[in-house]
C-alpha positions in Angstrom: 29.2 17.1 62.7 26.5 18.1 60.0 26.7 16.7 56.8 25.8 19.0 53.9 24.1 17.6 51.4 25.1 19.2 47.7 22.5 19.6 44.7 22.9 20.4 41.4 24.0 24.0 40.0 21.8 25.9 38.0 24.6 25.5 35.1 24.3 21.5 35.7 20.7 21.3 35.5 20.4 23.5 32.5 22.8 20.7 30.8 21.0 18.1 31.4 17.8 19.6 29.8 19.9 20.4 27.0 21.1 17.0 26.5 17.6 15.8 27.4 16.5 18.2 24.6 19.3 16.9 22.0 18.1 13.2 22.8 14.2 13.9 22.0 14.7 16.2 18.5 17.2 12.8 17.7 14.1 10.4 18.7 11.6 12.6 16.7 14.1 13.4 13.4 14.4 9.7 13.4 10.9 8.9 13.2 10.1 11.7 11.1 12.7 10.2 8.9 11.3 6.8 8.7 8.0 7.7 8.1 9.4 9.8 5.3 11.2 6.4 3.6 8.0 4.4 3.6 5.8 7.0 2.0 8.7 7.2 -0.7 8.6 3.3 -0.7 4.7 2.8 -0.8 5.0 5.3 -3.4 7.2 3.5 -5.6 5.2 0.2 -5.4 2.4 2.1 -6.8 4.9 3.4 -9.4 6.8 0.0 -10.1 3.8 -2.2 -10.0 1.8 -0.2 -12.8 4.9 -0.1 -15.2 5.3 -3.8 -14.4 1.7 -4.5 -15.9 1.7 -2.2 -18.5 5.1 -3.6 -19.6 3.8 -7.3 -19.6 0.9 -6.3 -21.6 3.2 -5.0 -24.1 5.5 -8.1 -24.5 2.8 -10.5 -24.6 -0.2 -8.7 -25.1 -2.3 -9.8 -22.7 -2.6 -8.7 -19.1 -1.2 -10.5 -16.1 -2.9 -13.1 -14.3 -5.6 -13.0 -17.0 -3.2 -14.2 -19.7 -4.2 -17.7 -21.4 -1.0 -18.4 -22.9 1.1 -18.6 -19.6 1.1 -22.4 -19.2 2.8 -22.6 -22.6 5.8 -19.9 -21.7 6.6 -21.6 -18.5 6.2 -24.4 -17.2 3.2 -25.2 -14.2 2.6 -21.9 -14.8 -1.7 -21.0 -14.2 -3.5 -19.6 -17.6 -6.1 -17.0 -16.7 -9.2 -16.8 -19.1 -8.2 -14.1 -21.4 -11.0 -12.5 -21.1 -10.2 -8.6 -20.6 -11.1 -8.5 -16.7 -9.1 -9.1 -13.7 -10.8 -11.3 -11.5 -10.0 -12.1 -7.9 -9.9 -9.2 -4.9 -6.4 -7.4 -4.4 -5.9 -9.3 -1.0 -7.3 -12.5 -2.2 -5.6 -15.9 -1.0 -6.8 -18.2 -3.6 -3.9 -18.9 -6.1 -5.9 -19.9 -8.6 -7.9 -15.9 -8.5 -6.2 -14.3 -11.4 -5.4 -11.1 -8.8 -3.0 -13.6 -7.5 -1.7 -15.4 -10.7 -1.0 -11.7 -11.8 2.0 -11.7 -9.4 3.4 -15.4 -10.7 3.2 -14.3 -14.0 4.9 -10.9 -13.3 7.9 -12.8 -11.7 8.1 -15.5 -14.3 8.0 -12.6 -16.8 11.4 -11.2 -14.7 9.4 -7.8 -14.1 9.2 -8.1 -10.6 11.6 -10.0 -7.9 10.7 -12.4 -6.0 10.0 -16.3 -5.5 8.2 -17.0 -9.4 6.9 -20.5 -7.9 4.5 -18.4 -5.9 1.2 -16.2 -6.4 1.6 -14.5 -2.7 1.3 -10.4 -3.2 4.4 -8.4 -2.0 4.4 -6.7 1.6 4.7 -3.1 1.6 7.0 -0.7 4.0 4.1 -0.1 6.4 3.7 -4.4 7.0 0.5 -4.9 4.6 0.3 -6.3 0.7 0.5 -4.5 -2.6 -2.4 -6.4 -4.4 -4.1 -5.6 -8.4 -7.9 -5.7 -8.5 -10.4 -4.9 -11.6 -12.6 -2.7 -9.3 -11.8 0.2 -7.4 -14.5 -0.6 -5.0 -17.6 1.6 -3.9 -18.3 5.4 -3.2 -21.3 7.0 -1.4 -23.0 9.6 -2.4 -25.8 10.8 -0.2 -27.6 7.3 0.5 -26.7 6.0 -2.6 -23.6 3.4 -2.5 -22.5 2.5 -6.1 -19.5 0.0 -7.4 -16.7 2.5 -9.2 -15.6 0.3 -12.2 -11.8 0.8 -13.5 -10.0 -1.2 -15.6 -7.2 -2.5 -12.8 -5.8 -0.4 -9.3 -3.0 -0.8 -7.3 -4.0 -1.3 -3.6 -1.8 -0.9 -0.5 -3.2 -1.8 2.7 -2.1 -1.7 6.6 -1.5 2.2 5.6 -0.9 4.6 9.0 -3.4 7.3 8.2 -0.1 9.6 7.8 1.2 7.8 5.2 -2.3 7.2 3.5 -2.6 10.7 3.2 0.4 11.7 2.1 0.3 8.9 -0.7 -3.4 10.5 -1.7 -1.8 13.8 -1.6 1.3 12.7 -3.9 -0.7 11.2 -6.7 -3.8 13.1 -6.1 -5.8 15.7 -4.1 -5.2 14.0 -0.8 -9.0 13.2 -0.2 -9.8 9.7 0.3 -13.3 10.1 -0.8 -12.5 12.2 -4.0 -10.3 12.1 -7.1 -8.8 8.9 -8.7 -7.0 7.7 -5.5 -9.5 6.0 -2.7 -9.0 5.5 0.6 -11.0 2.9 2.6 -10.7 2.5 6.7 -9.5 -0.8 7.5 -12.1 -3.5 9.0 -12.2 -6.9 8.9 -11.2 -8.0 5.6 -9.8 -4.7 4.6 -11.5 -5.2 1.2 -12.0 -1.7 -0.7 -15.4 -3.3 -2.5 -16.9 -4.0 0.7 -17.0 -0.7 1.8 -17.2 2.6 1.1 -14.3 4.9 0.8 -13.3 7.2 4.1 -14.2 10.9 4.5 -11.2 11.7 5.6 -7.6 10.4 6.7 -7.2 9.8 10.7 -3.7 10.8 11.3 -4.1 9.5 15.0 -2.0 6.3 15.1 -4.9 4.0 15.4 -6.8 3.6 12.6 -5.4 1.9 9.4 -6.0 2.7 5.5 -6.0 0.4 2.2 -5.1 2.8 -0.7 -5.9 2.3 -4.5 -4.6 3.8 -7.4 -5.8 3.3 -11.0 -2.9 1.8 -13.1 
C-alpha cells in the first residue's frame, strides 16, 4: 500500500509566519528599547556630572581635581594645584592627573556615587567611560587645525553612532563637527585632543565615538 505524507496547509503556514513575525517584531522592539534606555542614561551622565562639578564649586569655591585643600578636608586625598584649570585628559589612567583627582574629590564630597578611595572614571551605559577634561579637542577648518579651548568638557566614550547622534541632537545640533557638542571617531587612544571632530555619525554598528559637551 502506498503511504501519502501530508504537508502543511496554507492556514498552518500562515500561522507559523505570523508567529515568526511577532517574535522578530518583539526582538527588534526590545533592542530599540535598550538603545533608548542607553541614550537616556548617557544624557543623564552628562547632566549629572555637570551638576556635581558646579555643586562642588559652589560649596568649596574650587574646581574638583584642581582643589588644593582637598587633603585638609579628607585624609589621604591628593590636592590639585589650584590654578583654575584641569590638567589631564578625560581618559587618563594616571591617578595624579587632575582629571582623575576630580572623580575622587566628587566622591569624597558625596556628589557622585562610587568608591571614594579610587580616582577611576565611571563607566557609561555603552561600556565606555565618562570623563572630564579642560579642552574640547581640535577642529579642522579647511587645511587648518586648531584646538578649541573650553573651561571644562564632559566626554563619554565608546558610543555607537546611533547613541552618539541622538546625544548630539538632544543637547545641540546633531552635527559632530559643529556647535558646542563635538563627536570624535575613536581610534587608538580615543583622545579628542588628538583628532579633528568627525564629519558625520556613522550608524553602521562598526564605528564608535567619543562625544564631548561643555559643562
